[in-house]
C-alpha positions in Angstrom: 119.8 45.0 85.8 120.5 48.2 87.6 123.7 50.1 87.0 126.1 50.4 90.0 126.0 53.7 91.8 128.9 55.7 90.3 129.4 58.8 92.4 133.0 59.4 91.2 132.2 62.6 89.3 129.2 63.9 91.3 131.2 66.7 93.1 132.6 67.9 89.7 129.1 68.0 88.2 127.7 69.8 91.3 130.6 72.4 91.1 129.8 73.0 87.5 126.1 73.6 88.4 127.3 76.0 91.1 129.4 78.0 88.6 126.5 78.1 86.1 124.1 79.3 88.7 126.5 82.0 89.9 126.9 83.2 86.3 123.1 83.3 85.9 122.8 85.2 89.2 125.5 87.7 88.2 124.0 88.3 84.7 120.5 88.8 86.2 121.8 91.3 88.8 123.7 93.2 86.0 120.5 93.2 84.0 118.5 94.5 86.9 121.1 97.3 87.5 121.1 98.3 83.9 117.4 98.0 83.1 115.5 98.4 86.3 113.8 101.6 85.2 112.5 99.8 82.1 111.0 96.9 84.0 107.6 96.7 85.5 107.5 96.2 89.3 106.3 92.7 88.7 109.2 91.8 86.4 111.7 93.4 88.8 110.2 91.5 91.7 110.2 88.2 89.8 113.9 88.6 88.9 114.8 89.5 92.5 112.9 86.4 93.7 114.6 84.2 91.2 118.0 85.5 92.4 117.0 84.7 95.9 116.1 81.2 94.8 119.5 81.0 93.0 121.3 81.9 96.2 119.5 79.2 98.1 120.3 76.7 95.3 124.0 77.6 95.5 124.0 77.0 99.2 122.3 73.7 98.8 124.6 72.6 96.0 127.6 73.5 98.1 126.3 71.4 100.9 125.9 68.5 98.5 129.4 69.0 97.2 130.6 68.7 100.8 128.6 65.5 101.3 130.1 64.0 98.1 133.6 64.9 99.2 133.0 63.3 102.6 131.6 60.2 100.8 134.7 60.0 98.6 137.0 59.9 101.6 
């Protein structure tokens, strides 16, 4: 038998994911600032692309949080 859909803590879990992603983004940017001269162009480019992906993920997660909050109302 399938479990009922319990969305009561989805927004909280999504907000935690946003915070974790922001922390990872900030750490990566700090790393790039401190060690960019030591990185190969490929490594630097890969980290910058990953950060762009993180920014997109943050936007997407925030949109999901809004959806969850609207669902809860």
